[in-house]
TORKETOR-243372 format. One record per residue: x, y, z of N, C-alpha, C in turn. Coordinates in steps of 0.02 Angstrom, whole numbers, padded with zeros to 5 digits, always signed. Layout:
% TORKETOR-243372
XYZXYZXYZ/...
//
This chain:
% TORKETOR-243372
-01502+01430-01041-01551+01486-01056-01624+01446-01036/-01660+01485-01009-01715+01466-00984-01776+01466-01043/-01823+01422-01046-01867+01403-01094-01921+01444-01075/-01970+01437-01141-02032+01478-01148-02079+01435-01113/-02118+01451-01070-02189+01403-01042-02245+01421-01075/-02278+01359-01108-02321+01362-01145-02383+01332-01096/-02440+01370-01064-02492+01361-01040-02553+01368-01075/-02589+01309-01066-02666+01316-01100-02657+01356-01195/-02594+01343-01206-02604+01369-01287-02570+01442-01282/-02579+01483-01232-02529+01543-01255-02450+01529-01222/-02404+01573-01241-02333+01573-01232-02316+01622-01201/-02270+01622-01141-02252+01652-01092-02170+01650-01095/-02126+01690-01107-02063+01684-01080-02042+01728-01027/-02028+01693-00959-02014+01742-00896-01945+01762-00919/-01907+01736-00918-01839+01743-00927-01799+01761-00986/-01829+01770-01037-01792+01787-01106-01808+01737-01147/-01794+01749-01210-01811+01727-01260-01786+01656-01280/-01842+01611-01294-01807+01547-01301-01857+01517-01359/-01835+01511-01419-01866+01477-01470-01870+01404-01482/-01878+01355-01435-01872+01291-01445-01925+01263-01390/-01966+01218-01465-02017+01176-01414-02019+01101-01448/-02004+01061-01402-02002+00984-01433-02048+00960-01478/-02028+00938-01525-02108+00916-01567-02152+00883-01530/-02126+00820-01491-02185+00773-01444-02217+00820-01386/-02207+00880-01387-02250+00921-01328-02321+00929-01359/-02381+00895-01357-02432+00928-01383-02476+00967-01352/-02517+00989-01393-02582+01043-01359-02620+01003-01305/-02620+00937-01322-02655+00884-01291-02623+00832-01239/-02566+00877-01217-02525+00826-01175-02556+00833-01105/-02553+00779-01069-02590+00759-00995-02551+00809-00951/-02488+00837-00954-02488+00878-00890-02414+00905-00914/-02386+00939-00874-02323+00956-00871-02253+00926-00890/-02234+00926-00957-02176+00883-00977-02104+00917-00971/-02055+00875-00947-01990+00902-00939-01948+00876-01008/-01935+00922-01036-01911+00902-01096-01841+00888-01095/-01816+00834-01132-01750+00812-01154-01726+00784-01079/-01756+00757-01028-01729+00739-00973-01667+00789-00934/-01701+00852-00934-01694+00909-00905-01598+00918-00929/-01588+00927-00987-01536+00953-01009-01474+00981-00964/-01425+00943-00958-01360+00982-00930-01377+01025-00876/-01412+01016-00823-01425+01038-00766-01366+01087-00717/-01318+01035-00723-01249+01047-00674-01201+01055-00738/-01168+01111-00729-01104+01134-00760-01061+01145-00730/-00997+01127-00742-00920+01168-00708-00907+01197-00746/-00867+01236-00737-00822+01291-00777-00774+01255-00818/-00762+01260-00857-00694+01237-00899-00660+01229-00865/-00623+01280-00831-00566+01280-00798-00588+01326-00732/-00543+01293-00670-00542+01326-00615-00505+01391-00620/-00534+01439-00581-00487+01501-00574-00439+01480-00513/-00367+01496-00528-00321+01501-00485-00316+01538-00435/-00289+01529-00360-00293+01576-00320-00215+01604-00330/-00209+01663-00309-00114+01653-00337-00086+01673-00254/-00129+01664-00200-00089+01653-00142-00122+01609-00111/-00054+01579-00054-00082+01511-00025-00105+01456-00057/-00084+01438-00135-00096+01385-00172-00177+01364-00157/-00230+01390-00174-00287+01371-00170-00329+01400-00230/-00373+01382-00244-00438+01400-00294-00483+01440-00263/-00514+01497-00292-00549+01538-00277-00612+01529-00308/-00674+01529-00295-00730+01539-00345-00724+01480-00402/-00723+01421-00369-00714+01374-00416-00773+01356-00453/-00819+01332-00399-00876+01296-00424-00926+01350-00396/-00955+01384-00419-00993+01434-00387-01064+01420-00407/-01121+01435-00375-01197+01431-00393-01192+01449-00457/-01165+01502-00487-01169+01525-00553-01154+01463-00603/-01106+01435-00579-01075+01372-00618-01146+01322-00632/-01171+01309-00593-01236+01273-00588-01301+01275-00639/-01305+01342-00653-01354+01370-00674-01361+01374-00747/-01350+01317-00783-01387+01299-00839-01464+01284-00829/-01464+01254-00767-01534+01257-00741-01568+01196-00790/-01644+01185-00775-01686+01149-00810-01721+01181-00870/-01718+01135-00911-01758+01159-00978-01824+01116-00952/-01881+01159-00951-01949+01144-00925-01995+01163-00991/-02031+01118-01006-02070+01148-01057-02141+01142-01005/-02184+01176-01026-02267+01166-00982-02316+01152-01049/-02368+01122-01043-02412+01111-01072-02477+01099-01039/-02525+01117-01046-02605+01105-01021-02640+01080-01079/-02672+01021-01045-02738+00995-01105-02772+01033-01133/-02779+01041-01177-02832+01076-01238-02882+01029-01261/-02866+00980-01296-02901+00940-01348-02914+00864-01325/-02929+00814-01368-02930+00746-01352-02870+00726-01318/-02878+00673-01267-02809+00635-01256-02765+00590-01324/-02706+00595-01302-02679+00537-01359-02702+00467-01347/-02676+00434-01391-02692+00368-01382-02660+00320-01310/-02679+00281-01309-02669+00249-01231-02600+00233-01237/-02559+00197-01280-02482+00192-01271-02443+00263-01279/-02454+00309-01309-02418+00368-01304-02442+00421-01241/-02474+00395-01224-02501+00439-01150-02460+00406-01112/-02455+00330-01098-02428+00294-01050-02358+00318-01044/-02328+00318-01113-02244+00343-01123-02236+00411-01105/-02280+00473-01112-02274+00524-01112-02290+00545-01041/-02330+00510-01002-02342+00525-00927-02292+00500-00888/-02233+00469-00916-02189+00445-00886-02138+00483-00869/-02142+00549-00914-02100+00602-00922-02137+00658-00894/-02206+00664-00842-02240+00733-00839-02225+00731-00755/-02245+00792-00749-02273+00809-00672-02328+00859-00693/-02357+00846-00630-02432+00863-00623-02433+00935-00608/-02479+00978-00630-02486+01056-00650-02470+01084-00573/-02490+01052-00515-02488+01082-00467-02430+01098-00429/-02374+01032-00456-02308+01042-00446-02265+01082-00496/-02301+01066-00563-02265+01096-00612-02256+01169-00615/-02324+01198-00586-02301+01279-00582-02253+01306-00535/-02252+01260-00473-02221+01294-00415-02126+01280-00453/-02123+01213-00497-02062+01193-00519-02040+01257-00560/-02079+01289-00602-02058+01339-00652-02046+01396-00625/-02072+01410-00566-02072+01474-00533-02001+01484-00488/-01992+01417-00462-01932+01401-00435-01870+01416-00484/-01869+01367-00547-01812+01383-00589-01798+01460-00597/-01853+01496-00611-01856+01566-00641-01814+01599-00575/-01845+01594-00517-01814+01630-00450-01747+01611-00443/-01722+01549-00468-01655+01523-00462-01613+01555-00507/-01638+01565-00584-01593+01592-00635-01592+01683-00616/-01623+01703-00559-01622+01776-00544-01583+01774-00488/-01552+01698-00473-01505+01716-00396-01546+01728-00336/-01608+01725-00349-01661+01728-00283-01665+01670-00235/-01632+01640-00220-01628+01575-00175-01666+01571-00123/-01698+01616-00086-01732+01606-00043-01823+01591-00053/-01814+01645-00091-01897+01626-00148-01892+01563-00172/-01829+01553-00205-01842+01487-00239-01852+01420-00198/-01836+01429-00131-01833+01390-00080-01895+01378-00062/-01933+01436-00056-02005+01428-00040-02045+01388-00081/-02044+01400-00145-02079+01381-00208-02053+01302-00199/-02003+01279-00204-01978+01214-00195-02005+01176-00136/-02014+01205-00073-02036+01175-00013-02127+01158-00031/-02146+01207-00056-02222+01214-00060-02226+01155-00123/-02190+01131-00178-02185+01083-00205-02179+01008-00182/-02129+01032-00118-02117+00955-00083-02182+00944-00038/-02222+00980-00016-02263+00979+00020-02336+00932-00015/-02332+00927-00092-02372+00897-00129-02379+00821-00117/-02450+00799-00085-02427+00732-00077-02423+00671-00151/-02405+00632-00134-02409+00553-00182-02380+00586-00237/-02321+00601-00214-02277+00624-00278-02239+00563-00321/-02245+00568-00392-02226+00513-00429-02141+00509-00413/-02115+00460-00431-02048+00450-00432-02017+00504-00486/-02031+00515-00535-02015+00564-00584-02016+00636-00540/-02069+00636-00528-02077+00709-00492-02029+00734-00439/-02015+00671-00390-01961+00673-00348-01887+00688-00380/-01877+00655-00430-01821+00668-00468-01810+00737-00495/-01865+00772-00525-01865+00842-00553-01855+00885-00494/-01877+00883-00425-01877+00893-00377-01822+00915-00353/-01782+00854-00348-01697+00850-00312-01661+00887-00353/-01665+00879-00414-01624+00913-00462-01616+00991-00455/-01670+01013-00442-01682+01082-00441-01660+01113-00356/-01663+01063-00322-01642+01072-00235-01569+01076-00261/-01519+01040-00307-01451+01031-00320-01433+01104-00349/-01489+01130-00385-01468+01202-00412-01488+01242-00358/-01521+01242-00309-01535+01288-00250-01476+01286-00219/-01446+01211-00213-01382+01224-00161-01321+01262-00199/-01319+01251-00258-01272+01296-00296-01262+01374-00288/-01332+01389-00290-01341+01459-00271-01330+01486-00193/-01366+01444-00163-01333+01458-00077-01276+01412-00060/-01241+01392-00084-01166+01364-00070-01174+01320-00019/-01235+01261-00027-01236+01227+00024-01227+01154-00002/-01173+01133+00020-01149+01076+00001-01176+01014+00044/-01197+01005+00086-01226+00960+00123-01305+00929+00070/-01334+00997+00064-01400+01004+00013-01370+00959-00044/-01336+00985-00068-01314+00948-00148-01300+00880-00146/-01268+00871-00104-01234+00799-00088-01305+00739-00062/-01352+00774-00032-01412+00741-00025-01455+00727-00074/-01473+00778-00105-01514+00776-00162-01481+00752-00231/-01403+00742-00242-01387+00710-00276-01398+00635-00268/-01410+00610-00219-01429+00521-00196-01500+00524-00227/-01539+00581-00201-01614+00566-00222-01614+00564-00314/-01580+00615-00338-01579+00619-00416-01554+00573-00438/-01518+00526-00402-01470+00469-00446-01525+00415-00451/-01563+00416-00415-01619+00356-00402-01667+00358-00484/-01675+00287-00520-01716+00298-00563-01671+00314-00620/-01702+00300-00674-01644+00315-00754-01642+00366-00773/-01673+00437-00745-01656+00489-00790-01597+00522-00777/-01554+00510-00736-01489+00550-00724-01435+00514-00793/-01418+00554-00842-01374+00524-00886-01297+00506-00856/-01257+00464-00877-01182+00472-00863-01160+00541-00869/-01181+00580-00903-01140+00638-00928-01167+00697-00860/-01229+00698-00865-01260+00734-00797-01234+00727-00721/-01223+00660-00719-01209+00620-00658-01146+00636-00647/-01098+00648-00703-01033+00669-00686-01030+00742-00677/-01077+00793-00701-01083+00859-00699-01083+00861-00618/-01133+00821-00596-01185+00838-00530-01120+00816-00479/-01085+00771-00484-01026+00753-00447-00967+00806-00447/-00946+00847-00490-00907+00900-00497-00937+00946-00456/-00997+00961-00465-01036+01024-00416-01024+01005-00353/-01047+00944-00327-01030+00927-00261-00975+00944-00234/-00921+00903-00256-00863+00909-00246-00820+00994-00242/-00857+01030-00284-00841+01092-00287-00863+01139-00226/-00931+01110-00208-00959+01140-00160-00939+01134-00092/-00916+01058-00068-00872+01049-00018-00800+01097-00006/-00771+01087-00079-00714+01114-00065-00711+01196-00043/-00765+01238-00071-00770+01304-00057-00807+01307+00025/-00824+01255+00032-00851+01262+00108-00797+01238+00159/-00737+01220+00135-00667+01206+00172-00677+01149+00212/-00727+01099+00180-00728+01030+00187-00694+00979+00159/-00618+00978+00166-00590+00950+00109-00597+00886+00123/-00609+00838+00157-00613+00776+00168-00671+00770+00124/-00726+00792+00135-00790+00784+00077-00777+00798+00014/-00728+00854-00011-00715+00858-00064-00680+00818-00088/-00619+00778-00052-00587+00709-00080-00625+00664-00094/-00663+00637-00058-00716+00591-00072-00765+00605-00119/-00792+00657-00132-00843+00658-00195-00797+00665-00260/-00743+00704-00251-00697+00691-00307-00682+00628-00326/-00648+00577-00284-00643+00497-00299-00712+00477-00332/-00766+00479-00290-00817+00456-00327-00837+00497-00407/-00813+00548-00432-00803+00585-00503-00770+00537-00524/-00702+00532-00508-00660+00481-00545-00697+00404-00561/-00706+00383-00493-00734+00305-00501-00781+00310-00563/-00837+00358-00580-00881+00364-00618-00863+00378-00687/-00794+00390-00693-00773+00396-00763-00749+00466-00780/-00748+00519-00740-00739+00580-00751-00655+00588-00748/-00648+00631-00798-00563+00642-00815-00555+00729-00816/-00595+00764-00806-00580+00833-00808-00513+00868-00770/-00470+00882-00811-00398+00918-00780-00423+00949-00725/-00472+01007-00725-00476+01040-00675-00497+01009-00611/-00526+00956-00615-00555+00908-00556-00479+00873-00530/-00433+00851-00576-00382+00841-00530-00343+00892-00483/-00350+00961-00512-00313+01013-00475-00371+01031-00416/-00429+01006-00422-00452+01023-00369-00448+00973-00318/-00435+00904-00346-00404+00841-00279-00333+00864-00266/-00292+00889-00287-00222+00913-00279-00230+00953-00213/-00266+01006-00236-00268+01067-00177-00312+01051-00116/-00363+00979-00125-00389+00980-00070-00350+00936-00021/-00305+00904-00055-00251+00848-00023-00206+00907+00021/-00190+00952-00017-00136+01001+00019-00180+01041+00068/-00217+01073+00058-00254+01099+00104-00271+01064+00165/-00286+00996+00155-00301+00959+00232-00242+00926+00243/-00176+00959+00214-00123+00933+00253-00083+00882+00251/-00128+00834+00178-00092+00780+00159-00057+00789+00101/+00019+00820+00108+00059+00833+00054+00086+00791+00003/+00085+00724+00029+00120+00679-00006+00071+00658-00059/+00002+00658-00036-00063+00648-00096-00042+00694-00134/-00064+00739-00129-00061+00814-00154+00009+00801-00209/+00063+00784-00180+00131+00778-00233+00101+00725-00276/+00075+00674-00261+00077+00619-00296+00005+00638-00363/-00034+00661-00338-00081+00697-00403-00062+00737-00450/-00021+00791-00424+00018+00853-00462+00068+00819-00505/+00115+00759-00488+00155+00740-00522+00129+00708-00572/+00079+00671-00573+00039+00636-00626+00021+00684-00680/-00015+00742-00651-00041+00794-00700+00021+00819-00727/+00075+00837-00705+00145+00856-00727+00176+00818-00794/+00174+00749-00758+00199+00698-00809+00153+00699-00882/+00095+00692-00853+00051+00691-00921+00047+00736-00960/+00057+00814-00933+00079+00873-00988+00138+00862-01016/+00179+00838-00989+00251+00855-01020+00254+00784-01082/+00202+00735-01057+00211+00673-01124+00181+00690-01185/+00140+00753-01166+00100+00760-01224+00119+00831-01250/+00185+00856-01229+00215+00921-01261+00179+00982-01237/+00148+00975-01183+00119+01037-01149+00158+01078-01089/+00162+01141-01079+00188+01147-01023+00122+01148-00963/+00163+01121-00921+00105+01117-00844+00090+01186-00823/+00031+01192-00797+00023+01246-00767+00049+01261-00713/+00071+01341-00719+00117+01372-00656+00096+01354-00605/+00038+01360-00597-00009+01338-00526+00013+01276-00506/-00006+01235-00550+00016+01135-00522+00090+01154-00508/+00140+01166-00541+00220+01169-00530+00225+01204-00461/+00191+01258-00441+00210+01299-00381+00184+01249-00320/+00125+01223-00324+00094+01185-00280+00130+01111-00276/+00156+01084-00322+00202+01029-00330+00261+01046-00283/+00292+01094-00297+00360+01125-00261+00340+01125-00192/+00293+01153-00185+00279+01181-00109+00268+01106-00079/+00219+01073-00104+00223+01007-00057+00270+00965-00048/+00329+00968-00091+00385+00922-00101+00428+00955-00036/+00449+01026-00047+00454+01059+00017+00433+01035+00103/+00370+01038+00096+00342+01020+00172+00355+00954+00176/+00380+00908+00144+00380+00844+00149+00454+00836+00167/+00486+00898+00156+00565+00892+00173+00613+00838+00132/+00583+00844+00077+00624+00801+00019+00651+00849-00014/+00724+00859+00005+00759+00918-00035+00765+00899-00116/+00781+00836-00130+00797+00804-00203+00750+00838-00250/+00682+00809-00221+00634+00824-00274+00611+00884-00257/+00609+00928-00205+00586+00985-00209+00629+01039-00250/+00693+01026-00242+00730+01055-00306+00721+01040-00371/+00711+00983-00401+00685+00954-00464+00625+00999-00491/+00583+00994-00418+00499+01041-00441+00516+01101-00457/+00570+01129-00412+00569+01202-00440+00605+01220-00500/+00661+01174-00515+00687+01195-00588+00638+01167-00641/+00595+01132-00634+00541+01131-00688+00495+01185-00691/+00488+01219-00625+00448+01281-00638+00489+01345-00674/+00551+01339-00640+00591+01388-00685+00601+01375-00765/+00597+01300-00781+00613+01294-00854+00547+01310-00900/+00483+01301-00859+00448+01339-00901+00395+01406-00886/+00419+01433-00830+00395+01493-00812+00459+01525-00773/+00508+01557-00816+00562+01590-00788+00573+01666-00773/+00516+01676-00716+00512+01734-00699+00569+01742-00641/+00579+01809-00612+00624+01814-00580+00602+01782-00500/+00544+01802-00489+00526+01763-00421+00540+01686-00420/+00524+01655-00474+00539+01581-00487+00617+01560-00483/+00635+01607-00505+00718+01598-00497+00747+01612-00431/+00725+01652-00409+00740+01667-00330+00728+01617-00297/+00673+01586-00291+00656+01520-00264+00701+01452-00276/+00721+01458-00321+00771+01405-00343+00832+01415-00315/+00877+01474-00325+00927+01503-00306+00937+01506-00235/+00866+01516-00193+00859+01510-00122+00895+01452-00101/+00866+01394-00139+00888+01331-00108+00952+01310-00124/+01006+01337-00168+01048+01331-00181+01099+01369-00129/+01072+01424-00112+01127+01469-00066+01127+01423+00003/+01060+01382+00023+01070+01343+00078+01089+01282+00080/+01105+01258+00019+01133+01203+00015+01182+01159+00057/+01203+01123+00102+01247+01114+00149+01331+01111+00114/+01365+01140+00139+01448+01117+00126+01441+01163+00042/+01399+01215+00037+01417+01246-00053+01479+01273-00028/+01510+01274-00070+01587+01280-00072+01601+01363-00075/+01641+01405-00034+01627+01475-00030+01666+01502-00086/+01699+01460-00124+01762+01480-00189+01683+01506-00249/+01618+01469-00230+01570+01453-00282+01529+01535-00262/+01525+01565-00206+01477+01613-00189+01479+01669-00253/+01540+01699-00268+01542+01749-00308+01503+01735-00374/+01532+01656-00398+01486+01628-00469+01425+01626-00447/+01397+01624-00402+01314+01607-00385+01299+01678-00391/+01340+01720-00358+01297+01796-00367+01280+01819-00451/+01348+01806-00480+01340+01825-00547+01278+01788-00575/+01277+01719-00565+01210+01676-00594+01145+01722-00567/+01149+01752-00521+01086+01770-00478+01078+01825-00506/+01123+01861-00522+01119+01931-00558+01088+01925-00628/+01106+01872-00651+01089+01879-00732+01019+01842-00735/+00988+01816-00676+00919+01780-00684+00879+01821-00645/+00886+01812-00560+00817+01836-00519+00815+01898-00520/+00893+01936-00515+00913+01989-00493+00927+02012-00407/+00944+02041-00402+00954+02053-00326+00893+02087-00297/+00876+02081-00213+00810+02108-00201+00836+02127-00132/+00906+02134-00110+00924+02158-00042+00983+02175-00063/+00990+02246-00010+01048+02286-00022+01107+02254+00000/+01092+02195+00044+01173+02146+00070+01191+02121-00010/+01158+02089-00051+01177+02059-00110+01218+02107-00151/+01204+02169-00144+01266+02205-00203+01328+02221-00145/+01319+02225-00090+01380+02224-00041+01418+02170-00045/+01385+02126-00029+01427+02055-00006+01467+02038-00098/+01424+02047-00158+01451+02039-00225+01525+02072-00240/+01499+02136-00203+01554+02190-00217+01611+02163-00178/+01604+02155-00111+01674+02118-00080+01695+02074-00103/+01654+02017-00126+01699+01964-00147+01732+01968-00213/+01713+02024-00256+01749+02043-00316+01809+02063-00306/+01820+02108-00248+01875+02133-00229+01922+02086-00192/+01882+02034-00167+01937+01986-00136+01968+01942-00196/+01933+01940-00241+01954+01902-00299+01996+01929-00360/+02003+02005-00341+02064+02034-00354+02023+02085-00429/+01952+02094-00423+01935+02130-00486+01884+02195-00449/+01938+02246-00439+01899+02313-00418+01862+02333-00477/+01864+02318-00541+01818+02342-00585+01749+02303-00600/+01743+02245-00572+01696+02203-00573+01646+02240-00509/+01688+02239-00460+01666+02279-00398+01623+02346-00410/+01666+02375-00449+01636+02448-00483+01586+02439-00509/+01575+02409-00554+01506+02385-00574+01451+02380-00534/+01465+02329-00469+01416+02306-00435+01401+02372-00402/+01431+02404-00379+01409+02470-00342+01385+02524-00391/+01392+02515-00462+01345+02558-00489+01276+02539-00493/+01278+02475-00482+01204+02440-00498+01166+02443-00428/+01211+02445-00369+01179+02453-00299+01152+02529-00298/+01178+02580-00323+01162+02651-00319+01102+02656-00361/+01113+02623-00415+01039+02624-00451+00996+02595-00422/+00991+02550-00395+00934+02495-00360+00877+02531-00321/+00897+02585-00277+00865+02614-00240+00862+02566-00162/+00895+02541-00169+00895+02497-00107+00938+02500-00049/+00993+02537-00078+01042+02561-00041+01026+02631-00019/+01037+02645+00043+01023+02722+00065+01086+02779+00050/+01070+02824+00033+01143+02861+00003+01175+02890+00079/+01141+02874+00127+01173+02897+00214+01217+02833+00234/+01213+02765+00204+01241+02723+00231+01315+02727+00224/+01341+02716+00305+01398+02743+00303+01444+02696+00269/+01417+02620+00298+01461+02573+00272+01472+02554+00189/+01405+02565+00160+01416+02572+00099+01456+02625+00057/+01470+02686+00084+01498+02740+00067+01563+02716+00085/+01581+02699+00130+01657+02677+00140+01688+02616+00094/+01637+02574+00080+01641+02522+00030+01659+02554-00041/+01621+02592-00069+01605+02611-00124+01684+02645-00132/+01702+02709-00078+01759+02736-00083+01814+02701-00105/+01820+02630-00075+01895+02588-00075+01875+02566-00136/+01815+02537-00160+01825+02507-00236+01849+02563-00298/+01826+02627-00287+01847+02676-00332+01904+02683-00326/+01943+02691-00267+02010+02691-00255+02051+02639-00289/+02037+02574-00268+02079+02517-00290+02071+02514-00371/+01997+02537-00411+01985+02526-00477+02035+02592-00520/+02062+02635-00476+02102+02688-00528+02171+02673-00517/+02183+02647-00473+02245+02608-00443+02262+02557-00515/+02216+02515-00513+02221+02448-00561+02241+02475-00635/+02181+02545-00641+02175+02548-00720+02247+02579-00734/+02294+02610-00692+02356+02632-00713+02398+02581-00720/+02399+02522-00709+02438+02459-00714+02417+02398-00765/+02358+02406-00783+02318+02358-00809+02354+02336-00865/+02373+02381-00921+02416+02369-00993+02458+02324-00975/+02518+02355-00922+02589+02317-00922+02580+02266-00885/+02531+02249-00828+02519+02184-00807+02505+02148-00854/+02456+02148-00907+02432+02117-00958+02480+02078-01012/+02538+02127-01030+02585+02121-01060+02630+02070-01022/+02659+02080-00951+02706+02030-00921+02663+01969-00918/+02574+01966-00905+02552+01889-00901+02547+01850-00966/+02565+01892-01006+02545+01864-01069+02619+01812-01094/+02678+01836-01059+02745+01802-01069+02748+01744-01033/+02696+01744-00977+02701+01686-00916+02665+01619-00958/+02721+01549-00937+02684+01481-00982+02619+01482-00945/+02590+01499-00899+02514+01466-00868+02489+01527-00870/+02416+01494-00896+02374+01573-00918+02338+01604-00864/+02337+01584-00799+02303+01607-00741+02304+01683-00748/+02370+01713-00739+02371+01782-00726+02338+01816-00804/+02360+01805-00852+02340+01827-00921+02248+01820-00906/+02229+01777-00896+02158+01751-00885+02125+01824-00848/+02151+01823-00780+02127+01868-00734+02124+01943-00763/+02186+01982-00788+02184+02034-00809+02159+02045-00883/+02144+01984-00923+02091+01987-00967+02023+01998-00947/+02008+01964-00895+01925+01979-00844+01934+02050-00839/+01990+02074-00790+01987+02157-00769+01985+02205-00841/+02014+02177-00892+02000+02218-00950+01945+02223-00975/+01905+02175-00975+01841+02161-01000+01774+02198-00938/+01789+02205-00886+01771+02224-00828+01772+02304-00831/+01827+02332-00858+01847+02399-00873+01810+02432-00920/+01793+02390-00959+01749+02423-01025+01780+02409-01094/+01827+02361-01096+01851+02337-01147+01824+02269-01156/+01767+02263-01185+01752+02193-01189+01791+02157-01240/+01801+02164-01306+01808+02140-01358+01896+02101-01340/+01936+02156-01320+02010+02139-01307+02015+02101-01237/+01970+02115-01195+01952+02068-01135+01928+01996-01155/+01906+01981-01170+01867+01919-01201+01938+01883-01245/+01956+01917-01280+02013+01880-01309+02057+01868-01288/+02091+01889-01233+02153+01864-01177+02111+01824-01143/+02053+01835-01109+02029+01747-01064+02039+01705-01120/+02026+01709-01173+01993+01635-01222+02064+01617-01255/+02127+01659-01252+02193+01636-01276+02223+01606-01188/+02203+01621-01138+02234+01599-01077+02198+01511-01067/+02144+01529-01069+02111+01451-01063+02131+01409-01127/+02162+01435-01192+02200+01400-01244+02261+01367-01210/+02302+01417-01187+02366+01397-01152+02369+01365-01110/+02319+01341-01053+02320+01310-01009+02311+01338-00924/+02273+01318-00888+02281+01336-00814+02290+01279-00769/+02350+01288-00733+02364+01235-00699+02329+01241-00631/+02291+01289-00611+02229+01275-00556+02170+01323-00577/+02125+01292-00548+02066+01337-00549+02030+01350-00621/+02058+01300-00663+02017+01294-00727+01958+01313-00753/+01921+01250-00707+01846+01247-00709+01827+01317-00692/+01850+01351-00640+01793+01396-00611+01838+01466-00668/+01874+01477-00704+01890+01516-00747+01834+01516-00796/+01834+01459-00823+01785+01441-00876+01701+01455-00849/+01695+01457-00787+01639+01470-00761+01633+01537-00774/+01694+01580-00752+01677+01650-00751+01665+01676-00821/+01718+01655-00878+01681+01662-00940+01625+01658-00964/+01597+01603-00950+01513+01594-00965+01475+01656-00933/+01492+01672-00864+01464+01741-00856+01473+01789-00899/+01518+01807-00927+01544+01863-00979+01508+01829-01044/+01502+01779-01063+01470+01768-01134+01395+01775-01116/+01367+01768-01064+01305+01774-01056+01291+01845-01051/+01335+01882-01017+01316+01972-01027+01326+01994-01099/+01364+01968-01150+01384+01981-01208+01341+01946-01256/+01289+01903-01226+01225+01859-01266+01270+01821-01330/+01326+01803-01303+01360+01725-01344+01329+01676-01316/+01277+01655-01317+01231+01596-01298+01266+01542-01311/+01292+01526-01378+01311+01458-01407+01390+01453-01363/+01432+01502-01372+01489+01491-01342+01488+01482-01261/+01445+01518-01219+01428+01489-01162+01410+01417-01145/+01376+01404-01177+01345+01320-01180+01399+01282-01188/+01447+01306-01240+01512+01246-01264+01538+01250-01205/+01553+01301-01176+01604+01297-01109+01576+01245-01054/+01492+01261-01036+01458+01229-00987+01462+01140-01008/+01464+01128-01048+01462+01052-01080+01520+01031-01054/+01589+01072-01047+01647+01033-01040+01648+01035-00959/+01590+01060-00937+01592+01057-00859+01540+01021-00842/+01495+00976-00869+01445+00922-00849+01472+00897-00823/+01433+00863-00776+01435+00811-00723+01504+00815-00664/+01543+00879-00656+01594+00891-00608+01561+00917-00551/+01568+00893-00495+01532+00905-00430+01588+00927-00383/+01665+00945-00400+01705+00986-00364+01715+01054-00393/+01708+01100-00342+01713+01114-00273+01619+01095-00269/+01602+01081-00223+01518+01071-00196+01468+01117-00235/+01446+01107-00261+01380+01159-00279+01407+01178-00369/+01462+01166-00384+01470+01168-00456+01420+01124-00511/+01408+01081-00498+01350+01041-00541+01294+01083-00535/+01276+01110-00497+01200+01135-00484+01209+01221-00513/+01271+01260-00503+01272+01317-00556+01268+01298-00619/+01326+01237-00636+01319+01230-00709+01257+01228-00754/+01220+01177-00714+01149+01146-00736+01104+01224-00744/+01112+01266-00696+01061+01331-00684+01085+01363-00743/+01141+01377-00749+01169+01416-00812+01153+01402-00882/+01157+01324-00864+01120+01294-00937+01043+01315-00951/+01015+01299-00902+00935+01311-00901+00915+01397-00926/+00953+01428-00869+00937+01502-00911+00959+01516-00971/+01011+01494-01000+01044+01495-01073+00997+01481-01128/+00966+01425-01113+00921+01403-01142+00845+01435-01145/+00845+01488-01109+00775+01516-01106+00791+01580-01159/+00849+01607-01164+00869+01677-01202+00832+01653-01262/
//
């Protein structure tokens, strides 16, 4: 808020009401008194506004953030001068009227964001001869405010060095000024300077989380992904230790930095942390995309991965539906394939005139109709076999045909009987069924039996991601 200006006993408030005048400002003051050492002239926004694209900050440290501005009180002598000791102390914090009026005008213009006009007033003040150290200090601080309005990082840096001379810049104001200069350099895309001033801020004792974010993004945009990852990982670890969820922007930028360093293991761990705290379809898609790209991912797990994807990220391409439907047919479940067919038709991703999709759909419906005729007899015959694999498969088909309760019972009985082969993959299939039925505890119990297993390649990741998904429900 702008202050009242008191000149020769009259009161004028050019920028709005302010009803505060320090007790030590007397009518017989020898000149213009700058109240409370220009309390808080540099103000960083409490949180940086995050860009949603390209992992950047936008509008982080603008001129408006600097414009708490200077609390200036003006008084012109009217009566007898104060005692000598008081006059000496007071004079140390005063500016002469010929400078003070110009500074007040500049302050008002800065508050109105009229940078060019304010610059003219400050230039006129700068031209006054024989300025005292305190007058130079006040002028420098107003020029920093001008730099904020005009987005002039070089001016802000230069004037900070001048404002730092003498005893008038408090530690808190120094930190705020360092924040502002770092932010101006960042907005000017001078990331090396933004890093330099951010480190100066830290060396001076600053610890605002927003500045760590600014530092990380400066490293990132300068192409130093290792430094960006180091700063971001420290922030993520600190938040986790405090029981707080790290900011999604931090996790996204950390994952991207790890990816650019071609560190696949830490990249995937970063994506897992991102999904753990922010399980959006987009974040799940990014995580599962890495699993699809995993070298030597067992083809036997492709259908299982599609089931996981369908329950988490969903499908975004027409080929996802057609490939999953074909895999379901290969595994012997035309009923599951028919469900995928229905989902694909409802998605809008598949053109009604797509001949290949039409042919696949016709094949699926024909096979499902044939299987439906023999399903009950097949199930009776499979239940008599000593090995549970056939019973499990027919139970799965029974579930997919719409008889969920009976189908799950058959699968559970088959697992209890025992499967000579593919028992782990059968359990993984039942996990997907439990997930669809919202039977979270049963699914997690099955997954616990699969913990630590790595054969076939990729099984451990699918198990872990199912656990991650089910614990979010």
